[in-house]
C-alpha positions in Angstrom: 0.0 -0.2 -0.1 1.7 3.4 -1.1 1.8 6.0 1.7 0.4 9.3 0.6 -1.6 12.2 1.2 -2.5 13.2 4.9 -0.8 10.0 6.4 2.5 10.7 4.3 2.3 14.2 5.7 1.8 13.1 9.2 4.9 10.6 8.7 7.0 13.3 7.7 6.2 15.5 10.6 7.2 12.4 12.9 10.6 12.2 10.7 11.3 15.8 11.6 10.4 15.2 15.4 12.6 12.4 15.7 15.3 14.4 14.3 14.5 17.4 16.9 14.8 15.0 19.8 18.3 13.8 18.5 19.2 17.5 18.5 17.4 18.3 21.9 19.4 15.3 23.3 22.8 16.8 21.7 22.2 19.9 23.2 21.6 18.4 26.6 24.7 16.4 26.1 27.0 19.5 25.5 25.1 21.5 28.8 26.2 18.4 30.6 30.1 18.5 29.4 29.9 22.0 30.2 29.2 21.4 33.7 31.7 18.6 34.1 29.4 15.6 33.7 31.1 13.6 31.1 29.2 10.4 31.9 25.8 11.9 31.9 26.9 13.8 28.5 27.7 10.2 27.2 24.3 9.0 28.3 22.6 11.6 26.3 24.8 11.4 23.2 23.8 7.7 23.3 19.9 8.7 23.5 20.8 11.3 20.6 22.1 8.6 18.3 19.2 6.2 19.3 16.5 9.5 18.1 18.5 9.1 14.8 18.1 5.3 14.7 14.4 6.1 15.1 14.2 8.5 12.6 15.7 6.0 10.1 13.0 3.6 10.6 10.2 6.0 10.0 12.2 6.9 6.8 12.6 3.3 5.6 9.0 2.6 6.4 8.1 5.7 4.0 10.4 5.0 1.1 9.5 1.0 1.3 5.8 2.4 0.6 7.1 4.8 -2.2 6.6 8.0 -0.2 9.1 10.5 -0.3 10.6 11.3 3.3 11.4 15.2 3.7 12.4 17.2 6.8 10.5 20.1 8.0 12.0 23.2 9.7 13.7 21.9 13.1 13.4 24.7 15.4 16.5 25.8 17.4 17.0 24.5 21.1 15.7 27.4 22.8 16.9 26.5 26.5 20.0 25.4 28.2 20.1 23.0 30.9 22.3 24.4 33.8 21.7 21.2 36.3 21.2 17.5 35.9 17.8 17.9 37.0 17.2 20.5 34.4 18.3 18.3 31.7 16.6 15.2 32.6 13.3 17.3 33.0 13.8 18.9 29.5 14.3 15.2 28.0 11.2 13.9 29.6 9.1 16.8 28.4 10.6 16.1 24.9 9.7 12.2 25.2 6.2 13.1 26.2 5.7 15.5 23.1 7.1 12.5 21.0 5.0 10.4 22.6 1.9 12.1 21.9 2.7 12.6 18.6 3.5 8.7 17.7 -0.3 8.0 19.4 -1.7 10.6 17.1 0.3 9.1 14.2 -1.2 5.8 15.3 -4.8 7.0 15.5 -4.4 8.6 12.1 -3.1 5.3 10.6 -6.1 3.4 12.2 -8.6 5.8 10.7 -7.0 5.5 7.5 -7.3 2.1 7.6 -3.6 1.7 7.1 -3.1 -1.8 8.5 0.5 -1.8 7.1 1.9 1.1 9.4 0.0 -0.2 12.6 2.7 -3.0 13.8 5.7 -0.2 13.5 3.4 2.4 15.3 2.5 -0.3 18.1 6.6 -1.0 18.4 7.1 2.8 18.7 4.4 3.2 21.4 5.8 0.5 23.6 9.2 2.1 23.1 7.9 5.4 24.2 6.5 4.1 27.3 10.0 2.4 28.2 11.7 5.7 27.1 9.5 7.9 29.6 9.9 5.3 32.3 13.6 5.3 32.0 13.9 9.0 32.1 11.1 9.5 34.9 13.4 7.1 37.0 16.6 9.3 36.3 14.7 12.4 37.3 13.5 10.7 40.5 17.1 9.5 41.4 18.4 13.2 40.5 15.9 14.4 42.9 16.7 12.0 45.7 20.6 13.0 45.0 19.7 16.8 45.0 23.2 18.7 45.0 25.1 15.8 46.7 28.5 15.9 44.8 29.5 12.3 45.6 25.8 11.3 44.5 25.9 13.2 41.2 29.2 11.8 40.7 28.3 8.2 41.2 25.0 8.8 39.0 27.5 10.2 36.4 30.0 7.3 36.2 26.8 4.9 35.9 25.0 6.8 33.2 28.6 7.1 31.4 28.5 3.0 30.9 26.0 3.4 28.2 27.1 2.7 24.9 25.3 4.3 21.8 23.3 1.8 19.8 24.6 1.5 16.2 22.2 -1.2 14.7 18.3 -0.5 14.5 16.3 -2.6 16.9 13.9 -4.6 14.7 10.2 -3.3 15.1 
């Protein structure tokens, strides 16, 4: 089934949003590098790479269905994180935005009777539940740590062990 019209437009918006998520995470990584937390910055860079993989999954789905993925304008990141809590609260807010966009894309595909998109979109819905849960847990831990230097350094060391995913997970 060819992907056209309103559904193609909706997919293009999601492609752009996934790339925007990558940029948001990259900026947050820079912000954490600036305050000398390289492990947290590494975690955020790995997340940025994962968002590019998500973007590519949408692009592949579109090209497999004779659609032409295009990026819309990606707005500049308007805020900077001066603390770990600010960084992860910004990440969580953006993940919630992405989650809602994917749910809306799923509803659009359902109403268009586009059964070919539903399995992939369901995978993304599950992925977003995991993303929000992971970041929410980190936010909770950061709130427990507060400004405790040794606690932040332990969290920095722990999160710094994350390695960027180089292959897209199968949907």
